[in-house]
PLY file of the C-alpha trace (Angstrom):
ply
format ascii 1.0
element vertex 151
property float x
property float y
property float z
element edge 150
property int vertex1
property int vertex2
end_header
-0.01 0.05 -0.01
1.29 3.46 -1.11
1.53 6.15 1.54
-0.99 7.90 -0.48
-3.57 5.09 0.20
-2.42 5.40 4.10
-3.01 8.69 4.44
-6.44 8.49 2.80
-7.36 5.11 4.93
-5.80 7.27 8.28
-8.26 9.98 7.38
-11.39 7.84 6.65
-10.64 5.80 9.81
-10.03 9.42 11.79
-13.09 10.50 9.97
-15.38 7.64 10.82
-13.84 7.03 14.63
-14.70 11.17 15.20
-18.58 10.59 14.06
-18.93 7.10 15.75
-17.50 8.85 19.40
-19.67 12.22 18.20
-22.77 9.51 18.00
-22.04 7.97 20.91
-21.91 10.99 22.94
-25.05 12.25 21.77
-27.13 8.72 22.55
-25.48 9.14 26.06
-26.86 12.79 26.77
-30.00 11.93 25.54
-30.85 9.02 27.07
-29.37 11.07 29.83
-32.19 13.30 29.76
-34.96 10.73 29.26
-33.68 9.80 32.93
-33.90 12.75 34.29
-37.32 13.50 33.44
-37.81 11.00 36.34
-36.30 13.83 39.01
-36.77 17.20 38.97
-34.17 18.60 37.82
-32.54 19.86 34.69
-29.69 18.96 32.59
-27.64 21.83 33.78
-28.50 21.69 37.55
-27.28 17.33 36.93
-23.93 18.90 35.77
-23.63 21.22 38.77
-24.59 18.36 40.94
-22.00 15.83 39.05
-18.95 18.68 39.46
-20.44 18.93 43.26
-20.11 15.16 43.58
-16.82 15.51 42.19
-14.95 18.37 43.65
-17.07 19.35 46.90
-17.36 22.23 47.77
-17.15 25.30 45.80
-17.52 28.93 45.11
-20.41 30.54 42.27
-17.07 31.45 40.22
-15.57 27.62 40.32
-18.31 26.10 38.90
-19.14 28.42 36.65
-15.59 27.77 35.18
-15.75 23.97 35.28
-19.27 25.06 33.51
-18.13 26.93 30.98
-21.18 29.69 32.08
-21.37 33.13 32.83
-21.06 33.49 36.97
-25.05 35.24 36.67
-26.02 32.37 34.74
-24.69 29.87 37.76
-25.75 31.77 40.40
-29.48 31.37 38.76
-29.18 27.94 38.70
-27.87 28.03 42.19
-30.59 29.81 43.19
-33.29 27.20 41.53
-31.31 24.25 43.42
-31.42 25.68 46.30
-35.18 25.73 46.47
-35.32 22.48 45.51
-33.23 21.59 48.17
-30.25 20.38 46.26
-27.43 22.10 47.52
-26.87 25.14 49.71
-24.67 28.55 50.45
-22.67 28.39 52.85
-19.70 30.66 54.29
-16.03 29.82 54.48
-15.05 29.70 58.26
-11.84 30.52 57.19
-12.97 33.76 54.90
-16.20 34.82 55.69
-16.45 36.72 52.07
-16.58 33.42 50.46
-19.49 31.47 49.80
-19.00 27.86 49.29
-21.84 25.52 47.26
-22.64 22.32 49.44
-24.38 19.31 48.20
-26.78 18.06 50.09
-28.56 15.36 50.59
-31.08 14.71 48.26
-28.84 16.25 45.86
-26.15 13.70 46.70
-29.36 11.18 46.01
-30.47 11.77 42.64
-26.93 11.39 41.56
-26.50 8.67 42.87
-29.83 7.27 41.15
-29.12 8.59 37.62
-26.03 7.45 37.57
-27.02 3.99 38.51
-29.53 4.09 36.22
-27.03 5.25 33.47
-24.67 2.78 34.38
-27.49 0.12 34.46
-28.64 1.03 30.52
-24.77 1.30 29.27
-24.54 -2.88 30.94
-27.97 -3.52 28.59
-26.09 -2.39 25.65
-22.87 -4.05 26.22
-24.41 -7.80 26.60
-23.40 -8.98 23.41
-19.91 -7.86 24.67
-17.40 -10.44 25.88
-16.21 -9.45 29.30
-12.53 -9.33 27.83
-14.08 -6.89 25.33
-15.47 -4.72 28.01
-12.36 -4.55 29.68
-10.22 -3.48 26.24
-12.87 -1.35 25.64
-12.67 0.29 29.31
-9.01 0.67 29.01
-8.92 2.14 25.34
-11.67 4.92 26.47
-9.13 5.67 29.77
-6.09 5.72 27.71
-7.84 7.92 25.14
-9.26 9.76 27.86
-6.14 10.50 29.51
-4.17 11.66 26.12
-6.53 14.27 25.46
-6.23 15.51 28.82
-3.03 15.80 28.03
-2.97 17.45 24.85
0 1
1 2
2 3
3 4
4 5
5 6
6 7
7 8
8 9
9 10
10 11
11 12
12 13
13 14
14 15
15 16
16 17
17 18
18 19
19 20
20 21
21 22
22 23
23 24
24 25
25 26
26 27
27 28
28 29
29 30
30 31
31 32
32 33
33 34
34 35
35 36
36 37
37 38
38 39
39 40
40 41
41 42
42 43
43 44
44 45
45 46
46 47
47 48
48 49
49 50
50 51
51 52
52 53
53 54
54 55
55 56
56 57
57 58
58 59
59 60
60 61
61 62
62 63
63 64
64 65
65 66
66 67
67 68
68 69
69 70
70 71
71 72
72 73
73 74
74 75
75 76
76 77
77 78
78 79
79 80
80 81
81 82
82 83
83 84
84 85
85 86
86 87
87 88
88 89
89 90
90 91
91 92
92 93
93 94
94 95
95 96
96 97
97 98
98 99
99 100
100 101
101 102
102 103
103 104
104 105
105 106
106 107
107 108
108 109
109 110
110 111
111 112
112 113
113 114
114 115
115 116
116 117
117 118
118 119
119 120
120 121
121 122
122 123
123 124
124 125
125 126
126 127
127 128
128 129
129 130
130 131
131 132
132 133
133 134
134 135
135 136
136 137
137 138
138 139
139 140
140 141
141 142
142 143
143 144
144 145
145 146
146 147
147 148
148 149
149 150
């Protein structure tokens, strides 16, 4: 096979891989939204709660940066989540000027349930994959994720 044929083939493979990943991402996002309809939260609230689960208490500014939202948008989001008793604002004991968003049990429980349901969905999708294939897929995706974070 000539270099031109290899480059064309690799370009086609990359195009197909990008398309597959984009479609998989869209399906996961759509399935996640369907699951969220059983709960009293919106997709942006789900994302905010996930960040709080993973990172712990954060300021509005920190959460805004993680979610790529304006601080005013995040403030409105937190206001609605506070009314639903998913989070609460707490003053930092070291600096009373700093207000952190703290995840409450109700928010934590919703995230745990939604994640469990998403994992169950993925398990159903992968029933025709061998255990070895699933482990290998997980390894490839973890490696891809790590490489993407570094580049």
